Backbone as CSV, one residue per row, in Angstrom:
resi,resn,N_x,N_y,N_z,CA_x,CA_y,CA_z,C_x,C_y,C_z
1,UNK,48.088,153.920,136.818,47.532,152.585,136.752,46.960,152.362,135.354
2,UNK,47.219,151.205,134.795,46.709,150.866,133.475,45.660,149.768,133.582
3,UNK,44.557,149.978,132.915,43.508,148.968,132.796,43.396,148.668,131.309
4,UNK,43.523,147.398,130.936,43.468,147.021,129.527,42.162,147.464,128.885
5,UNK,42.256,147.759,127.585,41.047,148.072,126.838,40.286,146.775,126.586
6,UNK,39.008,146.905,126.310,38.201,145.723,126.034,37.863,145.697,124.550
7,UNK,37.746,144.504,123.996,37.441,144.338,122.580,35.937,144.259,122.339
8,UNK,35.246,143.570,123.218,33.792,143.434,123.140,33.247,143.554,124.550
9,UNK,32.444,144.552,124.770,31.902,144.720,126.111,31.249,146.066,126.296
10,UNK,31.214,146.503,127.545,30.479,147.701,127.922,31.338,148.540,128.856
11,UNK,31.340,149.847,128.623,31.980,150.786,129.540,30.887,151.704,130.082
12,UNK,30.704,151.669,131.386,29.750,152.555,132.053,30.585,153.679,132.656
13,UNK,30.409,154.880,132.132,31.297,156.003,132.451,30.510,157.153,133.082
14,UNK,31.241,158.115,133.602,30.696,159.324,134.220,29.779,159.013,135.397
15,UNK,30.108,157.958,136.138,29.375,157.622,137.360,29.862,158.574,138.449
16,UNK,28.953,159.181,139.177,29.342,160.049,140.285,30.267,159.280,141.217
17,UNK,31.369,159.914,141.608,32.359,159.259,142.473,31.681,158.660,143.702
18,UNK,31.996,157.390,143.959,31.449,156.688,145.110,30.198,155.878,144.831
19,UNK,29.660,155.931,143.614,28.420,155.215,143.301,28.628,153.930,142.501
20,UNK,29.859,153.613,142.120,30.105,152.434,141.278,29.697,151.139,141.967
21,UNK,29.987,150.995,143.246,29.647,149.752,143.946,28.135,149.572,144.056
22,UNK,27.413,150.664,144.262,25.949,150.591,144.303,25.417,150.102,142.960
23,UNK,25.930,150.651,141.881,25.509,150.237,140.548,25.896,148.784,140.282
24,UNK,27.090,148.392,140.693,27.573,147.014,140.561,26.589,146.038,141.212
25,UNK,26.152,146.359,142.409,25.236,145.479,143.138,23.841,145.477,142.528
26,UNK,23.322,146.649,142.195,21.971,146.749,141.642,21.860,146.020,140.307
27,UNK,22.899,146.110,139.470,22.873,145.452,138.158,23.225,143.968,138.235
28,UNK,23.645,143.494,139.409,23.989,142.080,139.568,25.250,141.683,138.823
29,UNK,26.204,142.596,138.719,27.423,142.314,137.964,28.277,141.232,138.613
30,UNK,28.051,140.967,139.891,28.793,139.905,140.580,28.429,138.522,140.051
31,UNK,27.327,138.405,139.345,26.876,137.116,138.819,27.444,136.817,137.428
32,UNK,28.143,137.782,136.839,28.702,137.586,135.499,29.936,136.694,135.543
33,UNK,30.132,135.918,134.489,31.311,135.054,134.388,32.491,135.784,133.747
34,UNK,32.258,136.962,133.188,33.326,137.717,132.524,34.028,138.650,133.513
35,UNK,35.107,139.263,133.050,35.866,140.199,133.876,35.116,141.521,133.997
36,UNK,35.043,142.043,135.222,34.444,143.352,135.488,35.467,144.177,136.259
37,UNK,35.797,145.364,135.739,36.742,146.260,136.414,35.984,147.470,136.948
38,UNK,36.233,147.799,138.205,35.640,148.979,138.826,36.765,149.966,139.101
39,UNK,36.658,151.135,138.533,37.648,152.193,138.757,36.970,153.280,139.574
40,UNK,37.521,153.573,140.730,36.918,154.555,141.625,37.802,155.792,141.721
41,UNK,37.158,156.934,141.831,37.840,158.219,142.017,38.841,158.534,140.913
42,UNK,38.449,158.259,139.678,39.276,158.566,138.517,39.207,160.076,138.262
43,UNK,40.337,160.691,137.969,40.358,162.122,137.683,39.561,162.420,136.416
44,UNK,38.711,163.439,136.495,37.868,163.831,135.372,37.875,165.348,135.243
45,UNK,38.126,165.840,134.044,38.094,167.278,133.814,36.711,167.861,134.009
46,UNK,35.679,167.090,133.663,34.297,167.564,133.748,33.732,167.439,135.160
47,UNK,33.998,166.307,135.827,33.376,166.020,137.120,34.313,166.199,138.310
48,UNK,35.585,166.371,138.060,36.557,166.394,139.157,37.021,164.978,139.456
49,UNK,36.107,164.167,139.966,36.335,162.734,140.206,35.113,161.970,139.711
50,UNK,35.351,160.758,139.227,34.258,159.920,138.745,34.617,158.461,138.939
51,UNK,33.629,157.589,138.798,33.828,156.146,138.801,33.536,155.624,137.395
52,UNK,34.130,154.488,137.067,33.928,153.828,135.774,33.795,152.332,136.030
53,UNK,32.914,151.668,135.289,32.818,150.205,135.320,33.050,149.706,133.901
54,UNK,33.978,148.747,133.752,34.245,148.111,132.464,33.833,146.648,132.560
55,UNK,33.043,146.211,131.605,32.568,144.828,131.558,33.120,144.201,130.286
56,UNK,33.946,143.173,130.431,34.570,142.515,129.288,33.672,141.385,128.803
57,UNK,32.545,141.761,128.234,31.555,140.815,127.748,30.253,141.557,127.527
58,UNK,29.283,140.860,126.974,27.998,141.489,126.684,26.960,141.068,127.707
59,UNK,26.019,141.949,127.952,24.914,141.661,128.862,23.783,142.631,128.561
60,UNK,22.600,142.284,129.007,21.468,143.194,128.915,21.547,144.170,130.077
61,UNK,21.379,145.449,129.804,21.416,146.461,130.851,20.007,146.952,131.157
62,UNK,19.756,147.242,132.403,18.488,147.832,132.818,18.688,149.347,132.861
63,UNK,18.250,150.017,131.811,18.468,151.456,131.673,17.781,152.240,132.786
64,UNK,16.634,151.755,133.247,15.930,152.436,134.339,16.758,152.423,135.616
65,UNK,17.370,151.286,135.929,18.209,151.205,137.128,19.437,152.097,137.010
66,UNK,20.032,152.120,135.837,21.203,152.975,135.626,20.824,154.438,135.843
67,UNK,19.705,154.862,135.267,19.243,156.235,135.435,18.852,156.556,136.861
68,UNK,18.347,155.560,137.578,17.978,155.753,138.985,19.217,156.029,139.837
69,UNK,20.277,155.269,139.610,21.508,155.442,140.392,22.150,156.784,140.084
70,UNK,22.206,157.145,138.803,22.864,158.400,138.424,22.457,158.757,136.992
71,UNK,21.618,159.754,136.800,21.151,160.096,135.450,22.231,160.666,134.526
72,UNK,23.404,160.990,135.050,24.468,161.548,134.203,25.392,160.479,133.622
73,UNK,25.138,159.219,133.932,25.968,158.112,133.439,25.876,158.019,131.917
74,UNK,27.020,157.697,131.296,27.032,157.369,129.873,27.452,155.910,129.722
75,UNK,26.910,155.260,128.702,27.216,153.850,128.447,27.738,153.727,127.021
76,UNK,28.883,153.077,126.882,29.474,152.826,125.568,29.523,151.323,125.334
77,UNK,28.946,150.891,124.219,28.993,149.489,123.815,30.198,149.340,122.884
78,UNK,31.121,148.445,123.235,32.348,148.247,122.467,32.228,146.946,121.677
79,UNK,32.403,147.053,120.380,32.438,145.865,119.522,33.649,146.000,118.626
80,UNK,34.631,145.153,118.867,35.876,145.319,118.127,36.231,144.119,117.376
């Protein structure tokens, strides 16, 4: 499966498998007008399986909420 790369936006990576929807709801991503892609159970060499959220746009993130859901999450800000 191919998911297009984003030019300007946010990639929330290394989410423990099965936690992406919880993070989606807690961060209120359903209220965004931009495209949001949720990838579940992606193969990962480090984690075995992981979830990823791609946001094709900019937004303010609540770092405390992200850490609460899963402290191992990494966030990449993409500006292209």
